[in-house]
C-alpha positions as CSV (number, residue, x, y, z in Angstrom):
1,X,-11.7,32.3,-2.5
2,X,-10.9,30.4,0.7
3,X,-11.4,26.6,0.5
4,X,-13.8,25.0,3.0
5,X,-12.2,22.0,4.7
6,X,-14.3,19.2,6.2
7,X,-13.7,15.8,7.6
8,X,-14.5,13.7,4.5
9,X,-14.3,10.5,6.5
10,X,-17.3,11.6,8.7
11,X,-19.1,13.1,5.8
12,X,-18.9,9.9,3.8
13,X,-19.8,7.8,6.8
14,X,-23.1,9.8,7.1
15,X,-23.8,8.9,3.4
16,X,-23.1,5.2,4.0
17,X,-24.6,4.7,7.4
18,X,-28.3,4.6,6.6
19,X,-30.7,1.8,5.9
20,X,-31.4,2.8,2.3
21,X,-27.7,2.7,1.3
22,X,-27.3,-0.6,3.2
23,X,-30.1,-2.2,1.3
24,X,-28.7,-0.9,-2.0
25,X,-25.3,-2.5,-1.3
26,X,-27.0,-5.7,-0.1
27,X,-28.5,-6.0,-3.5
28,X,-25.1,-5.6,-5.2
29,X,-23.8,-9.1,-5.9
30,X,-21.7,-8.7,-9.1
31,X,-18.1,-9.7,-8.9
32,X,-15.9,-7.9,-11.4
33,X,-13.8,-9.7,-13.9
34,X,-10.5,-8.6,-12.3
35,X,-11.8,-9.6,-8.8
36,X,-12.7,-13.0,-10.0
37,X,-9.3,-13.5,-11.6
38,X,-7.5,-12.3,-8.5
39,X,-9.5,-14.6,-6.1
40,X,-8.9,-17.6,-8.4
41,X,-5.2,-16.9,-8.3
42,X,-5.1,-16.5,-4.5
43,X,-7.5,-19.3,-3.6
44,X,-4.9,-22.2,-3.5
45,X,-2.6,-20.2,-1.3
46,X,-5.2,-19.1,1.2
47,X,-7.4,-22.1,1.4
48,X,-8.5,-22.4,5.1
49,X,-6.3,-19.5,6.1
50,X,-7.4,-16.4,8.1
51,X,-9.2,-13.8,5.9
52,X,-10.3,-10.3,6.9
53,X,-12.5,-8.3,4.6
54,X,-12.5,-4.6,5.3
55,X,-15.4,-2.4,4.1
56,X,-17.6,-5.5,3.7
57,X,-20.6,-3.3,2.7
58,X,-23.7,-5.4,2.0
59,X,-21.6,-8.6,1.8
60,X,-20.9,-8.6,-2.0
61,X,-17.7,-10.6,-1.7
62,X,-18.6,-12.5,1.5
63,X,-19.7,-15.8,-0.2
64,X,-16.7,-15.9,-2.5
65,X,-14.2,-15.3,0.4
66,X,-16.0,-17.6,2.8
67,X,-15.7,-20.3,0.2
68,X,-12.0,-19.9,0.3
69,X,-11.9,-20.1,4.1
70,X,-14.4,-20.5,6.9
71,X,-11.9,-18.6,9.1
72,X,-13.3,-15.3,7.7
73,X,-14.4,-12.1,9.4
74,X,-16.0,-9.1,7.7
75,X,-15.8,-5.5,9.2
76,X,-17.2,-2.2,8.2
77,X,-17.4,1.2,9.9
78,X,-21.1,1.5,9.1
79,X,-23.3,-0.2,11.8
80,X,-26.2,-0.4,9.3
81,X,-24.0,-2.3,6.8
82,X,-22.9,-4.8,9.5
83,X,-26.5,-5.3,10.7
84,X,-27.6,-6.2,7.1
85,X,-24.7,-8.6,6.7
86,X,-25.5,-10.4,10.0
87,X,-29.1,-10.8,8.8
88,X,-28.0,-12.2,5.4
89,X,-25.2,-14.4,6.8
90,X,-26.1,-15.4,10.4
91,X,-23.4,-18.1,10.4
92,X,-20.5,-15.7,9.5
93,X,-18.7,-13.3,11.8
94,X,-19.0,-9.5,11.3
95,X,-18.1,-6.6,13.4
96,X,-18.1,-2.8,13.3
97,X,-14.6,-1.6,13.1
98,X,-12.6,1.3,11.6
99,X,-9.8,0.4,9.1
100,X,-7.7,3.2,10.6
101,X,-7.6,1.4,14.0
102,X,-7.6,-2.4,13.8
103,X,-7.0,-2.7,17.6
104,X,-9.1,-5.9,17.7
105,X,-6.5,-7.7,15.6
106,X,-3.0,-8.8,16.8
107,X,0.2,-8.2,14.9
108,X,0.6,-10.5,11.9
109,X,-2.6,-12.4,12.7
110,X,-4.3,-12.3,9.3
111,X,-3.2,-14.1,6.1
112,X,-5.4,-12.4,3.5
113,X,-6.9,-8.9,3.8
114,X,-9.3,-7.7,1.2
115,X,-10.6,-4.1,0.9
116,X,-12.7,-4.0,-2.3
117,X,-15.0,-1.6,-4.1
118,X,-12.6,1.3,-3.5
119,X,-13.6,1.5,0.2
120,X,-10.2,3.0,1.1
121,X,-11.0,6.0,-1.1
122,X,-13.7,7.3,1.3
123,X,-11.1,8.1,4.0
124,X,-9.1,11.3,4.1
125,X,-5.4,11.2,3.3
126,X,-4.0,10.9,6.8
127,X,-6.6,8.3,7.6
128,X,-5.7,6.4,4.4
129,X,-2.0,6.2,5.5
130,X,-3.1,5.1,9.0
131,X,-5.2,2.4,7.5
132,X,-2.4,1.1,5.3
133,X,0.0,1.0,8.2
134,X,-2.6,-0.9,10.4
135,X,-3.2,-3.3,7.6
136,X,0.6,-3.9,7.2
137,X,0.8,-4.5,11.0
138,X,-1.9,-7.2,11.2
139,X,-0.9,-8.9,7.9
140,X,1.1,-12.1,8.4
141,X,4.7,-12.2,7.0
142,X,3.6,-14.3,4.1
143,X,0.2,-12.7,3.7
144,X,-1.4,-10.7,0.9
145,X,-3.4,-7.4,1.0
146,X,-5.8,-6.8,-2.0
147,X,-7.6,-3.6,-2.5
148,X,-8.9,-1.3,-5.2
149,X,-8.7,2.4,-5.7
150,X,-9.8,5.1,-8.1
151,X,-7.2,5.9,-10.8
152,X,-6.8,9.7,-11.3
153,X,-5.9,9.1,-14.9
154,X,-9.3,7.5,-15.5
155,X,-11.0,10.9,-15.1
156,X,-14.1,12.1,-13.2
157,X,-17.6,12.5,-14.6
158,X,-19.6,15.5,-13.7
159,X,-23.4,15.3,-13.6
160,X,-23.9,17.0,-17.0
161,X,-21.5,14.5,-18.6
162,X,-23.1,11.5,-17.0
163,X,-26.8,12.3,-17.2
164,X,-28.4,14.2,-20.2
165,X,-32.2,13.9,-19.9
166,X,-32.7,16.6,-22.6
167,X,-31.5,14.0,-25.2
168,X,-34.6,12.0,-24.4
169,X,-38.0,12.6,-26.2
170,X,-40.4,13.4,-23.3
171,X,-43.4,12.5,-25.5
172,X,-42.2,9.0,-26.4
173,X,-40.8,8.2,-23.0
174,X,-42.5,10.5,-20.4
175,X,-41.8,8.3,-17.3
176,X,-38.2,7.8,-18.2
177,X,-37.7,11.4,-19.0
178,X,-39.3,12.5,-15.7
179,X,-37.2,10.0,-13.7
180,X,-34.0,11.0,-15.5
181,X,-34.7,14.7,-15.0
182,X,-35.3,14.4,-11.3
183,X,-32.2,12.3,-10.9
184,X,-30.2,14.9,-12.9
185,X,-31.4,17.7,-10.7
186,X,-30.6,15.8,-7.5
187,X,-27.1,15.0,-8.7
188,X,-26.5,18.7,-9.7
189,X,-27.8,19.9,-6.3
190,X,-25.5,17.4,-4.5
191,X,-22.5,18.3,-6.7
192,X,-23.0,22.0,-6.2
193,X,-23.0,21.5,-2.4
194,X,-20.0,19.1,-2.3
195,X,-17.7,20.4,-5.0
196,X,-16.4,23.2,-2.8
197,X,-14.8,20.5,-0.6
198,X,-12.6,19.1,-3.3
199,X,-8.8,19.0,-2.8
200,X,-6.1,18.9,-5.4
201,X,-2.7,18.0,-4.2
202,X,0.6,17.0,-6.0
203,X,0.2,13.4,-4.7
204,X,-3.6,12.9,-4.8
205,X,-6.9,14.6,-5.2
206,X,-10.3,14.3,-3.4
207,X,-13.2,15.0,-5.7
208,X,-17.0,14.9,-5.7
209,X,-17.7,12.2,-8.3
210,X,-20.8,10.2,-9.3
211,X,-20.7,7.9,-6.3
212,X,-24.2,7.6,-4.7
213,X,-25.6,10.5,-6.7
214,X,-22.7,12.9,-5.9
215,X,-23.1,12.6,-2.2
216,X,-19.5,11.4,-1.6
217,X,-16.0,12.8,-1.6
218,X,-13.7,10.4,-3.2
219,X,-9.9,10.0,-3.1
220,X,-8.1,9.6,-6.5
221,X,-4.5,8.7,-7.1
222,X,-2.5,7.5,-10.1
223,X,-0.8,4.1,-10.1
224,X,2.8,5.1,-9.6
225,X,2.0,7.4,-6.6
226,X,-0.2,4.7,-5.0
227,X,2.7,2.2,-5.2
228,X,4.9,4.8,-3.6
229,X,2.4,5.1,-0.7
230,X,2.4,1.3,-0.3
231,X,6.2,1.2,-0.2
232,X,6.2,4.0,2.4
233,X,3.9,1.8,4.6
234,X,6.2,-1.2,4.3
235,X,4.8,-3.2,1.4
236,X,7.7,-4.5,-0.8
237,X,6.0,-6.4,-3.7
238,X,3.0,-4.8,-5.4
239,X,1.1,-5.7,-8.5
240,X,-1.3,-3.3,-10.2
241,X,-4.2,-4.9,-12.0
242,X,-6.4,-3.3,-14.6
243,X,-10.1,-3.9,-15.1
244,X,-9.4,-6.8,-17.4
245,X,-7.2,-8.5,-14.9
246,X,-3.9,-7.7,-16.6
247,X,-0.8,-6.9,-14.5
248,X,0.4,-3.4,-15.4
249,X,4.1,-2.7,-16.1
250,X,5.7,0.6,-15.1
251,X,5.3,1.8,-18.6
252,X,1.5,1.2,-18.3
253,X,1.2,3.3,-15.1
254,X,1.1,6.6,-16.9
255,X,-1.1,5.4,-19.8
256,X,-3.8,3.2,-18.1
257,X,-7.1,5.1,-18.0
258,X,-9.2,2.5,-16.2
259,X,-11.3,4.1,-13.6
260,X,-10.4,1.5,-10.9
261,X,-7.1,-0.3,-10.3
262,X,-6.6,-3.3,-8.1
263,X,-3.4,-3.8,-6.1
264,X,-2.0,-7.1,-4.7
265,X,0.5,-6.3,-2.0
266,X,3.0,-8.4,-0.1
267,X,5.4,-7.6,2.8
268,X,8.3,-9.5,1.3
269,X,10.2,-8.9,-2.0
270,X,9.0,-11.6,-4.4
271,X,9.3,-12.3,-8.1
272,X,6.1,-11.2,-9.9
273,X,4.9,-13.7,-12.5
274,X,3.9,-12.8,-16.0
């Protein structure tokens, strides 16, 4: 059967660029444990330095980053997301911009770049590599790039694994059963429609996972191959951080099954602590 190829970047943008999704992300304020540890570690170095947040979404990390430096700007490719951020934080700078083309920013003009919540995973492979090269270009010589990405070894949940309304007693919990059943059917419908666009490559895969009720196509890659990508784009020192905030060793790369991995990337070769 011939595979159907689509532009996943545009497909995902349609899913993100609507007011319902923007409001949903606006209400997401939780900072993950590893994110908190990473920001605490970087705060002394980047106090009052230039900070660029890519894929700002609803502004989940904006207050924490703005606390580190007032020289902060948040960008997103979704105009709806940027509009919501401007309403929430009228005193902070935001603009619509695509990570694959950071033409608004000069070479080596940013000290800290953050691309959280696996935002880079909703761009296709060629776009991902373009974004990494652009980020390397605008990052200062002593700067740091922090981002998260889905770990292929963490696995992917299909709708029937994630949602099982038939395990609920409809007589005891009728409303919950109805809500769960409707949600399950929506997820199954979306998954059936989008699964045909999945891609499995030796280096990465693009799968229809549970993101936004299976409306998204998501890039997955294991830790070792992600580090190879970063090396190819010019980053020399890279730390991989698990969900508990631990720095992974090369031995851990093949064994870690955390769904998300954070990466701390530098242009220069440096000694990694701990």
